[in-house]
MIFI-50569 format. One record per residue (C-alpha): x, y, z; residue number from 1. Coordinates in Angstrom, 1 decimal. Example, Ala and Ser with C-alpha at 12.3 -4.5 7.8 and 13.67 -1.06 7.14 Angstrom:
<marvexs>
marvex u = 12.3; v = -4.5; w = 7.8; num = 1
marvex u = 13.7; v = -1.1; w = 7.1; num = 2
</marvexs>
This chain:
<marvexs>
marvex u = 71.3; v = 158.4; w = 108.6; num = 1
marvex u = 70.8; v = 154.7; w = 108.9; num = 2
marvex u = 74.1; v = 154.4; w = 110.6; num = 3
marvex u = 72.9; v = 156.6; w = 113.4; num = 4
marvex u = 69.9; v = 154.4; w = 114.0; num = 5
marvex u = 72.0; v = 151.2; w = 114.0; num = 6
marvex u = 74.4; v = 152.8; w = 116.5; num = 7
marvex u = 71.6; v = 153.7; w = 118.8; num = 8
marvex u = 70.1; v = 150.3; w = 118.5; num = 9
marvex u = 73.4; v = 148.6; w = 119.3; num = 10
marvex u = 73.9; v = 151.0; w = 122.2; num = 11
marvex u = 70.4; v = 150.3; w = 123.5; num = 12
marvex u = 70.9; v = 146.6; w = 123.3; num = 13
marvex u = 74.2; v = 146.9; w = 125.2; num = 14
marvex u = 72.5; v = 149.1; w = 127.8; num = 15
marvex u = 69.6; v = 146.7; w = 128.1; num = 16
marvex u = 72.0; v = 143.8; w = 128.6; num = 17
marvex u = 73.9; v = 145.8; w = 131.2; num = 18
marvex u = 70.6; v = 146.6; w = 133.0; num = 19
marvex u = 69.5; v = 143.0; w = 132.8; num = 20
marvex u = 72.9; v = 141.8; w = 134.1; num = 21
marvex u = 72.8; v = 144.4; w = 137.0; num = 22
marvex u = 69.3; v = 143.3; w = 138.1; num = 23
marvex u = 70.2; v = 139.6; w = 137.9; num = 24
marvex u = 73.1; v = 140.3; w = 140.2; num = 25
marvex u = 71.0; v = 142.2; w = 142.6; num = 26
marvex u = 68.3; v = 139.5; w = 142.7; num = 27
marvex u = 71.1; v = 136.9; w = 143.2; num = 28
marvex u = 72.4; v = 138.9; w = 146.1; num = 29
marvex u = 69.0; v = 139.3; w = 147.7; num = 30
marvex u = 68.3; v = 135.6; w = 147.3; num = 31
marvex u = 71.6; v = 134.8; w = 149.0; num = 32
marvex u = 70.8; v = 137.2; w = 151.9; num = 33
marvex u = 67.3; v = 135.6; w = 152.3; num = 34
marvex u = 68.7; v = 132.1; w = 152.3; num = 35
marvex u = 71.3; v = 133.1; w = 154.9; num = 36
marvex u = 68.6; v = 134.7; w = 157.1; num = 37
marvex u = 66.4; v = 131.6; w = 156.8; num = 38
marvex u = 69.3; v = 129.4; w = 157.7; num = 39
marvex u = 70.1; v = 131.6; w = 160.7; num = 40
marvex u = 66.5; v = 131.5; w = 161.9; num = 41
marvex u = 66.5; v = 127.7; w = 161.5; num = 42
marvex u = 69.5; v = 127.4; w = 163.8; num = 43
marvex u = 68.0; v = 129.8; w = 166.3; num = 44
marvex u = 66.9; v = 128.4; w = 169.6; num = 45
marvex u = 63.9; v = 130.7; w = 169.8; num = 46
marvex u = 61.8; v = 128.5; w = 167.5; num = 47
marvex u = 62.6; v = 125.4; w = 169.6; num = 48
marvex u = 61.9; v = 127.2; w = 172.9; num = 49
marvex u = 58.5; v = 128.4; w = 171.6; num = 50
marvex u = 57.6; v = 124.9; w = 170.6; num = 51
marvex u = 58.6; v = 123.5; w = 174.0; num = 52
marvex u = 56.6; v = 126.2; w = 175.8; num = 53
marvex u = 53.6; v = 125.4; w = 173.5; num = 54
marvex u = 53.8; v = 121.7; w = 174.4; num = 55
marvex u = 54.1; v = 122.5; w = 178.1; num = 56
marvex u = 51.0; v = 124.8; w = 177.9; num = 57
marvex u = 49.0; v = 122.2; w = 176.0; num = 58
marvex u = 49.9; v = 119.6; w = 178.6; num = 59
marvex u = 49.0; v = 122.0; w = 181.4; num = 60
marvex u = 45.6; v = 122.8; w = 179.8; num = 61
marvex u = 45.0; v = 119.1; w = 179.2; num = 62
marvex u = 45.7; v = 118.4; w = 182.9; num = 63
marvex u = 43.4; v = 121.2; w = 184.0; num = 64
marvex u = 40.6; v = 120.0; w = 181.6; num = 65
marvex u = 41.0; v = 116.5; w = 183.0; num = 66
marvex u = 40.8; v = 117.6; w = 186.6; num = 67
marvex u = 37.7; v = 119.7; w = 185.9; num = 68
marvex u = 36.1; v = 116.7; w = 184.2; num = 69
marvex u = 36.8; v = 114.4; w = 187.1; num = 70
marvex u = 35.4; v = 116.9; w = 189.6; num = 71
marvex u = 32.2; v = 117.2; w = 187.6; num = 72
marvex u = 31.9; v = 113.4; w = 187.4; num = 73
marvex u = 32.5; v = 113.1; w = 191.2; num = 74
marvex u = 29.8; v = 115.8; w = 191.9; num = 75
marvex u = 27.2; v = 114.1; w = 189.7; num = 76
marvex u = 27.9; v = 110.6; w = 191.1; num = 77
marvex u = 28.1; v = 111.8; w = 194.7; num = 78
</marvexs>
């Protein structure tokens, strides 16, 4: 009877090791996919274009704010 328990325990340990190995491989694959996707997004021109448009809009808003401020000063002085 003890032999049955030992066999089951050994089988369970082998199964646990296989499960652990399986999930480690899956996690490794997913990590690789995530890194490839991050690299692809990093090389994408979309991020650069968004940053350029953001800078253009900020400059435009800054110019509009400056022109409004100059008009108000001219109106108060004149």
